[in-house]
VOFI-352874 format. One record per residue (C-alpha): residue in one letter; x, y, z. Coordinates in pm, whole numbers. Layout:
N
 res      x      y      z
   a      X      Y      Z
...
***
This chain:
75
 res      x      y      z
   m   1058  -1352   -365
   m    758  -1258   -581
   s    752  -1067   -901
   r    596   -719   -908
   p    434   -603  -1231
   q    570   -306  -1369
   a    391     42  -1267
   p    179    189  -1545
   y    334    482  -1752
   c    277    830  -1606
   q    203   1068  -1886
   s    225   1322  -1620
   m    431   1381  -1296
   r    132   1389  -1027
   w    166   1271   -649
   w     44    920   -737
   c    293    871  -1028
   w    583    934   -773
   l    403    711   -509
   l    421    411   -774
   v    775    480   -849
   l    835    480   -465
   l    624    154   -408
   d    826     -2   -674
   l   1123     26   -474
   i   1005   -196   -190
   p   1127   -560   -230
   l    849   -803   -275
   l    890  -1050     34
   e    607  -1304     90
   r    551  -1193    440
   s    482   -823    330
   i    230   -914     69
   v     59  -1144    291
   h     55   -869    576
   s    -62   -599    316
   n   -341   -828    167
   d   -496   -877    518
   q   -492   -516    564
   h   -704   -472    229
   d   -915   -709    330
   r   -992   -541    634
   l  -1046   -231    480
   v  -1292   -370    227
   r  -1488   -593    503
   a  -1536   -238    711
   i  -1638    -61    380
   r  -1886   -362    297
   r  -2045   -344    665
   g  -2091      8    651
   q  -1842     63    924
   p  -1674    416    833
   i  -1461    442   1161
   a  -1325     99   1133
   a  -1258    168    741
   r  -1083    448    829
   a   -872    314   1113
   a   -761     21    888
   m   -682    231    575
   q   -463    483    841
   e   -285    167    949
   h   -205     60    615
   l    -91    395    507
   a    131    436    831
   g    291    116    752
   t    346    176    386
   a    507    515    474
   a    724    378    748
   l    839    118    488
   l    919    383    228
   r   1080    618    490
   g   1297    305    564
   f   1422    278    231
   l   1479    617    136
   s   1700    689    448
***
C-alpha cells in the first residue's frame, strides 16, 4: 500500500475542502493509483491534442469512478 501525503490545511470549509477530506478516506491501493493515473493521462493527452469531447469524456469517467468509490466507502 502506498502512503498519501496529508491534504493541505483548509482555512474555510468550501466544497473542495470536503472533497479532500473524503478523498483521504480512500485507501491507497497500487491498482487504484495506476488506474487513476491512466485516466489523468488520457485527460491531459486529449487537452493537449485540442480534443474537448475526448477530454470531457475522460474527465466524466474519472469523476464517476471517484464518486462511486466514495459512495462505497460512505455507505
